[in-house]
Residue, then its C-alpha position, 0 to 999 in steps of 0.5 A: m642683050p647680046s653679050a658674047s665675048d669678043e674673042l668668041r665673036a672672033r671664032i665665029k667669024e673665023w668659023f662661019g664668016y661673019e661676026i654676028d651670026e646665028i645660023g652658022p653656028a646652029n646649022f654646025l650643031r644640028e649637023n652634028g646632032w645637037t637638038e634645038e626646041k624653042f631655042m633650048w639646045t641638047e647634045p647628042p647622046d652617043r659621044e662626046t661633045t667638041t670645044k668648037e660645039w661648045d664654043c658655038l652654044q655658048y656664042l648662041i647662048d651669050e649673043w642670042d639668049e637661047g639656052y641648053l638643056p643637058r642630055r639626060e643619062a640612062 
């Protein structure tokens, strides 16, 4: 069930043009090196994750029931 906060939805709308948008946040994450398999996201291993990336991930989790797999340290 969709449960993203009003504040998070407003940021998604500001960034991608729509308040209820799965494609914009997902494409943004992919463009920044994130990978997704079966709706489970993993951040890129070679840099710090930005606030915007975390917000997009949180939105996908809250609004679309997607998930997050933390990267494994070598």
